[in-house]
C-alpha positions as CSV (number, residue, x, y, z in Angstrom):
1,M,-1.3,-74.5,-103.1
2,G,-1.6,-73.4,-106.8
3,F,-5.1,-72.6,-106.5
4,F,-4.8,-70.1,-103.6
5,S,-1.8,-68.0,-105.8
6,D,-4.1,-68.5,-108.4
7,L,-6.6,-66.9,-106.1
8,K,-3.8,-63.8,-105.0
9,E,-2.5,-63.1,-108.7
10,D,-6.4,-63.0,-109.5
11,L,-7.1,-60.1,-106.6
12,S,-4.1,-58.4,-106.9
13,Q,-5.2,-58.2,-110.9
14,A,-8.7,-57.2,-110.0
15,V,-7.7,-54.5,-107.7
16,N,-5.5,-52.9,-109.9
17,E,-7.6,-53.2,-113.0
18,L,-10.3,-51.6,-110.0
19,M,-7.2,-48.4,-109.2
20,P,-6.4,-46.3,-110.7
21,E,-2.7,-46.4,-111.7
22,E,-1.7,-43.3,-109.4
23,T,-3.5,-44.7,-105.8
24,A,-1.5,-47.4,-106.7
25,N,1.8,-45.9,-107.0
26,E,1.0,-44.0,-104.0
27,V,-0.5,-47.1,-101.2
28,K,3.2,-48.8,-102.9
29,D,5.2,-45.3,-101.5
30,E,3.7,-45.5,-99.1
31,V,4.6,-48.9,-97.9
32,E,8.1,-48.6,-98.9
33,A,8.6,-45.4,-96.5
34,E,7.2,-47.3,-93.9
35,D,8.9,-49.9,-94.4
36,T,12.1,-47.7,-94.5
37,T,11.8,-45.7,-91.6
38,A,11.2,-49.3,-89.2
39,T,14.0,-50.4,-90.6
40,E,15.6,-47.1,-89.5
41,E,14.8,-46.7,-85.8
42,A,15.6,-50.7,-85.8
43,E,18.8,-49.3,-86.1
44,T,19.3,-47.0,-84.4
45,V,17.9,-49.4,-80.7
46,V,21.1,-51.6,-81.9
47,A,23.8,-49.1,-82.2
48,E,21.9,-47.5,-78.7
49,E,22.2,-50.7,-77.3
50,Q,26.1,-51.3,-78.0
51,A,27.0,-47.7,-77.2
52,V,24.6,-48.5,-73.5
53,D,27.6,-51.7,-73.2
54,T,30.3,-50.1,-74.3
55,D,30.7,-47.2,-71.5
56,N,29.0,-50.6,-69.1
57,A,32.4,-52.1,-70.2
58,D,34.4,-49.0,-69.7
59,D,33.2,-48.2,-66.0
60,M,33.9,-51.9,-64.9
61,A,37.4,-52.0,-66.6
62,Q,37.9,-48.0,-64.5
63,L,36.1,-50.1,-61.1
64,E,38.9,-53.0,-61.9
65,A,41.5,-50.9,-62.1
66,M,40.9,-47.9,-58.7
67,L,40.2,-52.1,-57.0
68,G,43.4,-52.8,-58.5
69,R,45.1,-49.9,-56.6
70,V,43.5,-50.6,-53.6
71,D,44.8,-53.7,-53.4
72,S,48.3,-52.8,-54.0
73,I,48.4,-50.4,-51.2
74,E,50.8,-51.9,-48.2
75,L,49.7,-51.4,-44.7
76,P,53.0,-50.5,-42.4
77,E,53.2,-53.3,-40.1
78,D,52.7,-51.9,-36.7
79,M,49.5,-50.6,-37.7
80,D,45.8,-51.7,-35.7
81,V,43.7,-51.6,-38.6
82,T,41.4,-53.4,-35.8
83,K,42.1,-50.4,-33.4
84,M,40.8,-47.5,-36.2
85,E,38.0,-48.4,-37.4
86,E,36.4,-48.7,-33.3
87,E,38.2,-45.6,-32.8
88,P,35.0,-43.3,-34.5
89,E,32.6,-45.1,-32.6
90,T,34.4,-44.8,-29.4
91,D,34.6,-40.6,-30.4
92,L,31.4,-40.9,-31.3
93,E,29.8,-42.6,-27.9
94,T,32.1,-40.9,-25.9
95,S,30.3,-37.3,-28.0
96,I,27.2,-39.2,-26.9
97,R,27.5,-39.7,-23.2
98,A,28.9,-36.5,-22.5
99,A,26.4,-34.3,-25.0
100,F,23.6,-35.6,-21.9
101,G,25.6,-35.0,-19.0
102,E,25.2,-31.7,-19.8
103,K,22.1,-31.5,-20.3
104,E,21.4,-33.2,-17.5
105,E,23.6,-31.2,-15.5
106,T,21.8,-27.4,-16.7
107,K,18.0,-29.4,-16.1
108,G,19.5,-30.2,-12.6
109,E,20.8,-26.1,-12.2
110,E,17.5,-24.9,-14.5
111,K,16.3,-26.8,-11.1
112,K,18.0,-25.7,-8.8
113,M,18.1,-22.1,-10.4
114,D,13.8,-21.8,-10.2
115,M,13.3,-23.7,-6.4
116,Q,15.9,-20.7,-5.0
117,T,14.2,-17.7,-6.7
118,K,10.3,-19.0,-6.1
119,T,8.6,-17.9,-3.3
120,A,6.5,-19.8,-1.0
121,V,2.9,-20.5,-1.3
122,D,0.3,-20.2,1.4
123,E,-0.3,-23.8,1.9
124,T,0.4,-26.8,4.0
125,A,1.3,-30.6,3.4
126,I,0.6,-33.4,6.3
127,I,2.3,-36.6,6.5
128,T,0.0,-38.7,9.1
129,A,0.8,-40.3,12.0
130,G,0.8,-43.7,9.4
131,M,1.9,-42.4,6.5
132,T,4.8,-43.4,5.7
133,I,7.0,-42.1,2.1
134,T,9.5,-43.7,1.1
135,G,11.5,-41.1,-1.5
136,D,12.2,-37.4,-2.2
137,V,9.5,-34.5,-1.2
138,S,9.1,-31.5,-3.0
139,S,7.0,-28.1,-2.2
140,E,6.5,-25.0,-2.9
141,G,4.8,-24.7,0.3
142,S,4.9,-25.5,3.8
143,M,5.4,-29.3,5.8
144,E,4.4,-30.5,9.2
145,V,6.1,-34.6,9.5
146,I,3.8,-36.5,11.9
147,G,4.6,-39.7,10.2
148,A,8.1,-40.6,9.2
149,V,9.9,-39.9,6.0
150,N,12.7,-42.3,3.8
151,G,14.2,-39.9,2.0
152,N,15.2,-35.6,1.5
153,I,12.9,-33.0,2.0
154,D,13.5,-30.0,0.3
155,I,10.7,-27.2,0.7
156,L,10.2,-23.6,0.1
157,G,8.0,-23.1,3.2
158,K,8.2,-23.9,6.9
159,L,9.0,-27.0,8.7
160,N,7.4,-28.9,11.3
161,I,8.8,-32.3,12.8
162,T,7.2,-34.2,15.2
163,G,7.8,-38.0,13.5
164,S,10.7,-39.2,11.9
165,I,12.4,-38.3,8.6
166,N,16.3,-40.6,7.5
167,G,17.3,-37.6,4.1
168,N,18.3,-34.1,4.4
169,S,16.0,-31.5,5.7
170,K,16.4,-27.8,3.6
171,A,13.1,-25.4,4.4
172,A,12.9,-21.5,4.6
173,E,12.5,-22.5,8.7
174,I,12.5,-26.0,10.4
175,Y,11.2,-26.7,14.1
176,A,11.6,-30.0,15.1
177,D,9.7,-31.7,18.4
178,N,10.3,-34.8,20.1
179,A,11.5,-35.6,16.5
180,K,13.7,-38.3,14.9
181,I,16.1,-37.3,12.9
182,T,19.6,-39.0,10.5
183,G,20.3,-36.3,8.4
184,E,21.1,-32.4,7.4
185,V,19.5,-30.1,8.5
186,V,19.8,-27.3,6.1
187,S,17.3,-23.9,7.2
188,E,17.7,-20.3,5.4
189,G,16.2,-19.4,8.9
190,A,15.8,-20.8,12.1
191,V,16.3,-24.2,13.6
192,K,14.8,-24.8,16.9
193,I,15.7,-28.3,17.3
194,G,13.1,-29.3,20.5
195,Q,13.1,-31.5,24.0
196,S,13.3,-35.1,22.9
197,S,14.5,-34.4,19.9
198,V,17.9,-36.3,17.9
199,I,19.9,-35.2,15.3
200,I,21.9,-37.5,14.1
201,G,23.9,-34.8,10.9
202,N,25.2,-31.6,10.6
203,I,23.0,-28.7,11.1
204,S,23.4,-25.5,9.1
205,A,20.7,-21.9,10.0
206,K,21.0,-18.2,10.6
207,S,20.2,-19.0,14.4
208,A,19.4,-21.8,16.2
209,V,17.9,-22.9,20.2
210,I,18.1,-26.4,20.6
211,A,17.2,-28.1,23.3
212,G,17.4,-32.0,22.1
213,A,20.5,-33.5,21.0
214,V,22.1,-33.8,18.1
215,K,25.3,-35.3,17.7
216,G,26.9,-33.6,14.6
217,D,28.8,-29.8,13.3
218,I,26.7,-26.4,14.0
219,D,27.7,-23.7,11.4
220,V,25.7,-20.8,12.2
221,R,25.8,-17.7,11.2
222,G,23.9,-15.8,13.8
223,P,23.3,-17.2,17.4
224,V,22.8,-20.0,19.0
225,I,21.6,-21.1,22.6
226,L,21.6,-23.9,23.8
227,D,19.3,-24.9,27.1
228,A,19.8,-26.4,29.6
229,S,18.7,-29.9,28.2
230,A,20.8,-29.8,25.7
231,I,23.3,-32.2,24.0
232,V,25.8,-31.6,21.3
233,M,28.6,-33.7,20.1
234,G,31.0,-31.5,17.4
235,N,32.1,-28.4,16.7
236,I,30.1,-25.2,16.9
237,K,31.1,-22.5,14.5
238,S,28.2,-19.3,14.9
239,K,28.7,-15.4,15.4
240,A,27.8,-15.9,19.0
241,V,26.6,-18.6,22.3
242,Q,25.0,-18.9,25.0
243,I,25.3,-21.9,26.6
244,N,22.9,-22.7,29.5
245,N,24.0,-24.3,33.3
246,G,23.5,-27.8,32.4
247,A,23.5,-28.4,28.7
248,V,26.3,-30.8,27.8
249,I,29.1,-30.5,25.2
250,E,31.3,-31.7,23.6
251,G,33.7,-30.1,20.6
252,M,35.1,-26.9,19.9
253,C,33.9,-24.1,19.6
254,S,33.9,-20.9,17.7
255,Q,32.8,-17.7,17.3
256,C,34.1,-17.9,13.9
257,Y,31.3,-15.3,12.4
258,A,31.5,-12.6,15.3
259,E,32.8,-9.5,14.3
260,V,35.8,-9.8,16.7
261,N,38.3,-10.9,15.6
262,P,40.2,-12.4,18.1
263,T,43.5,-14.2,16.6
264,A,43.5,-9.8,14.4
265,F,43.0,-8.3,17.8
266,F,45.7,-10.1,19.7
267,D,48.4,-9.7,16.9
268,E,47.8,-5.3,17.0
269,Y,48.6,-6.0,20.4
270,K,51.6,-8.0,20.4
271,K,52.8,-5.4,17.9
272,G,51.9,-2.2,19.9
273,K,53.5,-4.3,23.3
274,N,57.1,-4.8,20.4
275,K,57.4,-0.5,20.5
């Protein structure tokens, strides 16, 4: 170790002898300045860390104080906390269901309005004798049912039925010949029920000619003609009724849509007679 110490001193003496005195002093000053800067930076970092620790300590103290206040709150004995927690979820579910319900109702109304405003196209769909449709059927054209339909039919054109329908039927005009229908029959125009046709359901139309069997009420704004082979089990409302010899009716017949109101006529007659 003594050897190395002597060598270091000799080298330092040699460097001092070779370097000018001013240069040596400048180097010494630079080294001392760098040491001072490093010391100041270290002190700054330590101070910042201490400040952060102090802030965190203050935050923790505030948080503990707040929790202490919350724990110290006493709820009334009759207050149901479980119910209070569940109510917002129930209200939210109700709002969602209401919103979706309104949307579904709006879509249904829009679809219904579209079907009413559209006009029938010149095309005819045919359900052949060997075909059975299960489900609702809608069309912008006409339809001929020779086979069977288990569902509702809603079309804009004419509906010709020689097969069977188990569901409600709605069309611009409806003609049934040797048909079997279980469900309501609604026509925007005329309804013609041919011989050997059987309908179990109400009929609504502007005019009707019936030669088959109907079990249900008939509501027609215009005239109703019952042919000799007609069998009706239900009430009839119409503007005028023509019953051919041989037709069988079990129910009330009212011409409530006629231009003359029998009730008003006899009320006026009774007033005039009393005078």
